[in-house]
C-alpha positions as CSV (number, residue, x, y, z in Angstrom):
1,M,102.8,-25.9,63.1
2,N,99.1,-25.0,63.1
3,D,100.0,-21.5,61.9
4,T,101.9,-22.9,58.9
5,V,99.0,-25.2,58.0
6,A,96.5,-22.3,58.3
7,M,98.8,-20.1,56.1
8,K,99.1,-22.8,53.4
9,K,95.3,-23.1,53.4
10,R,94.8,-19.3,53.0
11,I,97.4,-19.3,50.2
12,S,95.7,-22.2,48.5
13,S,92.2,-20.6,48.8
14,K,93.6,-17.3,47.4
15,A,95.1,-19.2,44.5
16,I,91.8,-21.0,43.8
17,R,89.9,-17.6,43.9
18,E,92.4,-16.1,41.5
19,Q,92.0,-19.0,39.1
20,Q,88.3,-18.7,39.3
21,N,88.4,-15.0,38.6
22,I,90.6,-15.6,35.5
23,A,88.2,-18.3,34.3
24,Y,85.3,-15.9,34.7
25,L,87.2,-13.2,32.8
26,F,87.7,-15.5,29.9
27,V,84.0,-16.6,29.9
28,F,82.7,-13.1,30.3
29,P,82.8,-12.0,26.6
30,Y,81.0,-15.2,25.4
31,A,78.5,-14.9,28.2
32,L,77.8,-11.2,27.4
33,M,77.3,-12.0,23.7
34,F,75.1,-15.0,24.5
35,I,72.9,-12.8,26.7
36,I,72.7,-10.0,24.2
37,F,72.1,-12.0,21.1
38,I,70.3,-15.1,22.4
39,V,68.7,-14.6,25.8
40,V,67.4,-11.1,25.3
41,P,65.9,-11.8,21.8
42,V,64.2,-14.9,23.1
43,I,62.7,-13.1,26.1
44,A,61.6,-10.2,23.8
45,A,60.0,-12.7,21.3
46,I,58.1,-14.4,24.1
47,G,56.9,-11.0,25.4
48,L,55.9,-9.7,22.0
49,S,54.0,-13.0,21.2
50,F,51.3,-11.8,23.7
51,T,50.9,-8.4,21.9
52,Y,49.7,-6.8,18.7
53,F,52.7,-5.0,17.3
54,D,52.9,-3.4,13.9
55,T,56.4,-2.0,14.3
56,V,55.0,1.6,14.4
57,R,52.7,1.9,17.3
58,T,53.4,0.7,20.9
59,P,52.7,-3.0,21.4
60,I,49.2,-3.7,22.7
61,W,48.7,-6.6,25.1
62,I,46.2,-9.2,23.7
63,G,47.1,-12.2,25.8
64,F,46.9,-15.6,24.0
65,D,45.0,-14.3,21.0
66,N,48.0,-14.8,18.6
67,Y,48.4,-18.4,19.7
68,I,44.6,-19.0,19.4
69,N,44.6,-17.5,15.9
70,I,47.5,-19.6,14.8
71,L,45.8,-22.9,15.9
72,T,42.2,-22.0,14.9
73,N,42.1,-19.3,12.2
74,D,45.4,-19.6,10.3
75,D,44.4,-22.0,7.5
76,V,47.7,-21.7,5.7
77,F,49.7,-22.6,8.8
78,M,47.6,-25.7,9.5
79,Q,47.1,-26.9,5.9
80,Y,50.4,-26.1,4.4
81,V,53.1,-24.9,6.7
82,I,53.0,-27.6,9.4
83,P,52.7,-30.5,6.8
84,N,55.5,-29.0,4.7
85,T,57.7,-28.4,7.6
86,L,57.2,-31.9,9.1
87,K,57.8,-33.6,5.7
88,Y,60.9,-31.5,5.1
89,A,62.2,-32.0,8.6
90,I,61.6,-35.8,8.7
91,I,63.4,-36.4,5.4
92,V,66.1,-33.8,5.6
93,G,66.9,-34.1,9.3
94,P,67.3,-37.9,9.8
95,G,68.2,-38.3,6.1
96,G,71.0,-35.8,6.2
97,Y,72.2,-37.0,9.6
98,I,72.4,-40.6,8.5
99,L,74.1,-39.7,5.3
100,S,76.6,-37.6,7.2
101,F,77.5,-40.5,9.4
102,L,77.7,-43.1,6.6
103,L,79.9,-40.8,4.5
104,A,82.1,-40.0,7.5
105,W,82.4,-43.7,8.3
106,M,83.3,-44.7,4.7
107,L,85.8,-41.9,4.4
108,A,87.5,-43.1,7.6
109,Q,88.3,-46.4,5.9
110,L,90.3,-44.7,3.2
111,A,93.9,-43.6,3.0
112,P,94.6,-40.2,4.6
113,K,95.3,-38.2,1.3
114,I,92.3,-39.6,-0.5
115,R,90.1,-39.0,2.6
116,T,91.2,-35.4,2.8
117,V,90.4,-34.6,-0.8
118,L,87.0,-36.4,-0.7
119,A,86.1,-34.7,2.6
120,L,86.8,-31.3,1.1
121,I,84.6,-32.1,-1.9
122,I,81.8,-33.4,0.2
123,Y,82.0,-30.5,2.7
124,S,82.4,-27.7,0.2
125,P,78.6,-27.4,-0.8
126,S,77.8,-26.5,2.9
127,L,80.1,-23.5,2.6
128,T,78.1,-22.0,-0.2
129,S,75.3,-19.7,0.8
130,G,71.7,-20.7,0.1
131,I,71.2,-18.0,-2.4
132,T,74.3,-19.0,-4.4
133,M,73.1,-22.6,-4.4
134,A,69.7,-21.5,-5.5
135,V,71.2,-19.7,-8.5
136,L,72.9,-23.0,-9.6
137,W,69.8,-25.1,-9.0
138,R,67.5,-22.6,-10.7
139,V,69.5,-23.1,-13.9
140,I,69.1,-26.9,-13.6
141,F,65.4,-26.7,-12.9
142,A,64.5,-23.7,-15.1
143,G,61.0,-24.0,-16.5
144,D,61.9,-23.6,-20.2
145,N,64.1,-25.2,-22.8
146,S,67.2,-23.7,-21.3
147,G,66.8,-25.6,-18.1
148,Y,69.2,-28.5,-18.0
149,L,66.7,-31.1,-16.6
150,N,64.0,-30.0,-19.1
151,S,66.5,-30.1,-22.0
152,V,67.5,-33.7,-21.1
153,L,63.9,-34.8,-20.7
154,L,62.9,-33.2,-24.0
155,N,65.8,-34.8,-25.9
156,L,64.9,-38.2,-24.5
157,G,61.3,-37.7,-25.5
158,L,60.0,-38.2,-21.9
159,I,58.1,-34.9,-22.0
160,V,56.5,-32.9,-24.9
161,E,56.8,-29.5,-23.3
162,P,59.0,-28.0,-20.5
163,I,57.8,-28.4,-16.9
164,V,57.8,-25.4,-14.7
165,F,59.5,-27.2,-11.8
166,L,60.1,-24.3,-9.4
167,Q,56.5,-23.0,-9.7
168,S,54.9,-26.5,-9.4
169,K,53.0,-27.7,-6.3
170,E,54.1,-31.2,-7.1
171,F,57.9,-30.6,-7.5
172,L,59.0,-27.6,-5.4
173,L,59.2,-29.2,-2.0
174,T,61.0,-32.3,-3.4
175,I,63.5,-30.0,-5.1
176,M,64.1,-28.2,-1.9
177,I,64.7,-31.5,-0.1
178,V,67.2,-32.6,-2.8
179,V,69.1,-29.3,-2.7
180,T,69.3,-29.3,1.1
181,L,70.5,-32.9,1.3
182,W,73.2,-32.0,-1.3
183,S,74.5,-29.3,1.0
184,S,73.9,-30.9,4.4
185,M,77.4,-32.3,4.9
186,G,78.4,-29.4,7.3
187,V,80.1,-29.2,10.7
188,G,78.2,-32.2,11.9
189,F,79.7,-34.3,9.2
190,L,83.2,-33.1,10.1
191,A,82.6,-33.7,13.8
192,M,81.6,-37.3,13.2
193,L,84.5,-37.9,10.8
194,A,86.9,-36.5,13.4
195,G,85.3,-38.7,16.1
196,I,85.6,-41.9,14.0
197,L,89.2,-41.2,13.2
198,N,90.0,-40.8,16.9
199,V,88.4,-44.0,18.2
200,N,91.0,-46.1,20.0
201,Q,92.1,-48.8,17.6
202,E,92.6,-51.2,20.5
203,L,88.8,-51.3,20.9
204,Y,88.5,-52.7,17.4
205,E,91.1,-55.4,18.1
206,A,89.4,-56.3,21.4
207,G,86.1,-56.4,19.6
208,Y,87.3,-58.9,17.0
209,I,88.7,-61.1,19.8
210,D,85.3,-61.0,21.5
211,G,83.5,-62.1,18.4
212,I,82.9,-59.2,16.0
213,K,83.0,-60.6,12.5
214,N,82.5,-57.7,10.0
215,K,82.6,-53.9,9.5
216,F,78.8,-53.6,10.2
217,Q,79.1,-55.1,13.6
218,E,82.2,-53.0,14.3
219,M,80.2,-49.9,13.4
220,I,77.2,-50.8,15.6
221,Y,79.0,-52.1,18.7
222,I,82.2,-50.0,18.8
223,T,82.2,-46.9,16.5
224,I,78.8,-45.5,17.4
225,P,79.1,-45.9,21.2
226,S,82.6,-44.4,21.0
227,I,81.5,-41.2,19.3
228,K,78.3,-40.4,21.1
229,P,79.3,-36.7,21.8
230,Q,80.0,-36.1,18.1
231,M,76.7,-37.9,17.2
232,L,74.9,-35.7,19.7
233,F,76.5,-32.5,18.2
234,G,75.6,-33.6,14.7
235,A,72.0,-34.4,15.7
236,V,71.5,-31.0,17.3
237,M,73.0,-29.2,14.3
238,A,70.8,-31.2,12.0
239,I,67.7,-30.3,14.0
240,V,68.4,-26.6,14.3
241,G,69.5,-26.4,10.6
242,T,66.4,-28.2,9.4
243,F,63.8,-26.3,11.3
244,S,65.5,-22.9,10.7
245,A,65.7,-23.5,6.9
246,S,63.7,-21.1,4.8
247,G,65.8,-19.2,2.3
248,I,66.2,-22.1,-0.1
249,G,62.5,-22.3,-1.0
250,V,62.1,-18.6,-1.4
251,A,65.3,-18.3,-3.5
252,L,64.3,-21.2,-5.7
253,S,60.7,-20.0,-6.4
254,G,61.5,-16.3,-6.2
255,S,58.6,-15.4,-3.9
256,N,57.3,-15.5,-0.3
257,P,54.9,-17.1,0.1
258,T,56.1,-19.8,-2.3
259,P,53.7,-20.7,-5.2
260,Q,50.6,-22.3,-3.9
261,Y,52.4,-22.6,-0.6
262,A,54.1,-25.7,-2.0
263,G,57.4,-25.0,-0.3
264,Q,56.2,-22.8,2.6
265,L,58.0,-23.7,5.8
266,I,57.4,-22.3,9.3
267,V,60.3,-19.8,9.0
268,N,58.9,-18.5,5.7
269,H,55.6,-18.0,7.5
270,I,57.4,-16.1,10.3
271,E,59.2,-13.9,7.7
272,Y,56.0,-13.3,5.8
273,Y,54.0,-12.0,8.8
274,G,57.0,-10.2,10.3
275,F,58.5,-8.4,7.2
276,N,55.7,-8.4,4.6
277,K,52.6,-7.8,6.8
278,Y,54.5,-6.2,9.7
279,E,52.5,-8.2,12.3
280,M,55.5,-8.7,14.6
281,G,53.4,-10.0,17.5
282,Y,52.0,-12.7,15.4
283,A,55.4,-13.5,13.9
284,A,56.8,-13.7,17.5
285,A,54.2,-16.2,18.5
286,L,55.1,-18.4,15.5
287,S,58.8,-18.0,16.5
288,V,58.0,-19.2,20.0
289,I,56.2,-22.3,18.6
290,L,59.2,-23.0,16.4
291,L,61.5,-22.7,19.5
292,M,59.4,-25.2,21.4
293,I,59.5,-27.7,18.4
294,V,63.3,-27.4,18.2
295,Y,63.6,-27.8,21.9
296,F,61.5,-30.9,21.9
297,F,63.5,-32.6,19.2
298,S,66.8,-31.5,20.8
299,R,65.8,-33.1,24.0
300,M,65.0,-36.3,22.1
301,S,68.6,-36.2,20.7
302,F,70.0,-35.8,24.2
303,K,68.0,-38.8,25.3
304,L,69.4,-40.9,22.5
305,F,73.1,-39.7,22.5
306,G,73.6,-37.8,25.7
307,S,75.2,-39.3,28.8
308,K,73.1,-40.3,31.8
309,D,74.3,-37.2,33.7
310,E,72.9,-34.8,31.0
């Protein structure tokens, strides 16, 4: 009897080990790619941030000099890049996130066929590359009579001469925000729409029995708590997308740095030092600062929408 029990335990243990090995085998390709394309570059960037590296000569160790220069000597970073990035992130991040949720929630109230068509229309701008979008918006905001917006304003008599919107310190960042919000309904929007559509309908019925009186209360007390994982995913995607944005400002204005640094974001600053001035060590230090900013806001999102075990 004891031998039979022991044999069953050995067979069970062997089966568990085999299942674990199969699981590791499936995870291995992803883990390998993650290490090669995420972990190694991050470690390399952290290491290079403490060096002077011009891509030609061997990196020279300089300690914290790059970070000190960023915080004390880089006037462009402190006067333009940080304010522009924060303004852009505060408006585009929460603004796009809230807009994604509200649109997803409103679409969920519609009939399936209408919902599908509208979801495709809303999602489609996010599929278009930033450069392609910039081509479209550059025509709209062109700084001569051929620009659609200038043409309308001139015909209405609101201006007497064309405004060079994309070279203007007053307008460039605002245009970048508008263009980004227009194309911000991406996978986060789809995730929240899917989450709302899969909320158990019995919860809504129970809620109305317990005293919920309108759609707003239904959204606050039932919908949002029920889709916290999707809300968290959307928040992280919004944060990463917002702080990693750069191409739209350069594509709209046609230069890096942007005119009068009006649309200069932290990623533009990294690209400028890395690929224009070939100061890779300095660019790596800027990248590490960006990584810490993204990590900080991501942790805030986990605190808001993550479970207590996370």
